C-alpha positions in Angstrom: 0.0 0.0 0.0 1.0 3.6 -0.6 0.2 6.2 2.0 0.0 9.9 1.7 1.6 11.8 4.6 -0.3 14.9 5.4 1.1 17.4 7.9 -1.5 18.2 10.5 -2.1 21.8 11.4 -0.9 23.1 14.7 -3.4 24.7 17.0 -2.4 28.2 15.9 -1.6 27.6 12.2 -2.9 26.2 9.0 -1.8 23.0 7.3 1.7 23.6 5.9 1.9 23.6 2.0 2.7 20.3 0.2 6.4 19.6 0.1 7.1 21.2 3.5 9.6 19.0 5.4 8.0 17.1 8.3 9.9 18.0 11.5 10.9 15.4 14.0 8.2 15.8 16.6 5.7 17.0 13.9 2.2 15.6 13.8 0.9 13.9 10.6 -2.1 12.0 9.3 -1.4 8.9 7.2 -4.0 8.5 4.4 -4.3 5.4 2.2 -3.8 6.4 -1.4 -6.4 4.0 -2.7 -9.2 4.3 -0.2 -8.5 7.8 1.2 -9.1 6.3 4.7 -6.9 7.6 7.5 -4.8 5.4 9.7 -6.9 5.6 12.9 -6.6 4.3 16.5 -8.3 4.7 19.9 -7.7 3.2 23.2 -10.9 1.3 23.8 -10.7 -1.4 21.1 -8.3 -4.4 20.9 -6.8 -5.6 17.6 -8.3 -9.0 16.5 -5.1 -11.1 16.3 -2.6 -9.7 18.8 -5.0 -8.1 21.3 -2.9 -4.9 21.2 -4.5 -1.5 20.6 -6.5 -1.6 17.4 -5.4 0.4 14.3 -7.8 0.6 11.4 -8.7 2.7 8.3 -11.2 5.4 9.1 -13.4 7.1 6.5 -13.3 10.6 8.0 -11.0 13.0 9.8 -10.7 13.4 13.6 -8.1 13.5 16.3 -7.8 9.7 16.3 -5.9 9.9 13.0 -3.0 12.0 14.3 0.5 10.5 14.8 3.6 12.2 16.1 6.8 11.5 14.1 9.6 10.5 16.4 13.0 10.4 14.5 15.3 7.7 15.8 18.5 9.5 14.5 18.9 12.3 16.9 21.0 14.4 14.5 18.0 14.7 12.2 15.7 17.8 12.4 13.2 16.4 9.9 12.0 13.0 8.7 14.0 11.9 5.7 13.8 9.0 3.2 15.2 5.7 4.5 15.6 7.1 8.1 13.7 5.0 10.7 10.9 6.7 12.7 8.3 5.8 15.2 4.7 7.0 14.9 3.3 7.8 18.3 -0.5 8.1 18.5 -1.4 11.6 19.7 -4.4 10.6 21.8 -3.2 7.4 23.4 0.6 7.7 23.4 0.9 4.2 21.9 3.2 3.3 19.0 2.3 2.0 15.5 3.6 -1.5 15.0 3.4 -4.6 12.8 4.3 -8.0 14.2 5.6 -10.5 11.7 4.1 -13.4 13.7 0.6 -11.9 13.6 -0.9 -12.6 10.2 -4.5 -12.8 8.9 -5.9 -16.0 7.6 -9.1 -14.7 6.0 -9.9 -12.6 3.9 -6.4 -11.2 3.5 -4.3 -14.3 3.8 -0.7 -13.6 4.9 -1.1 -9.9 5.6 0.4 -8.7 8.9 -1.8 -7.1 11.4 -1.0 -3.5 12.2 -1.7 -2.4 15.8 -0.3 -0.1 18.5 2.0 -1.0 21.4 2.6 0.7 24.7 6.4 0.8 24.1 8.2 0.9 20.8 10.6 -1.8 19.7 12.0 -3.0 16.3 8.5 -3.9 15.2 7.5 -0.2 15.6 10.2 1.2 13.2 8.9 2.6 9.9 10.7 4.1 6.9 9.7 5.9 3.8 11.0 3.8 0.9 9.0 4.4 -2.3 6.9 7.2 -3.5 7.0 10.8 -4.5 9.4 13.1 -2.7 9.8 16.8 -2.7 13.3 18.2 -2.1 13.8 20.8 0.6 14.1 24.4 -0.7 17.6 25.8 -0.5 18.0 28.3 2.2 19.3 31.7 1.1 
């Protein structure tokens, strides 16, 4: 799947224009490019396979769609291609993860469940690999 990364507006500002670098600590919404559903979570539902916090696609926009980008390389000021990050759910503080041992049988055979964990580990590391990228504007 491809996901569109949308910068979320801060409380006192508008949504930054497309192509603006996403700062470490910035808040984003992850939107599926096919369905336009947002990656959504909330603390009161368990995922069907692992029993962790459920993460699902949501056809709408609300605060359950917001994720903080935590850069793992401390020298980075912004999220960069191929650099690992954690996504921390803004409302619950849990981390987006995918466990290789937790796979669906039906109807999406072999697909890994995506859920959220209280603490991040190697299963909660994500990287931007493929897609469209905008280069940062040169500072003058």
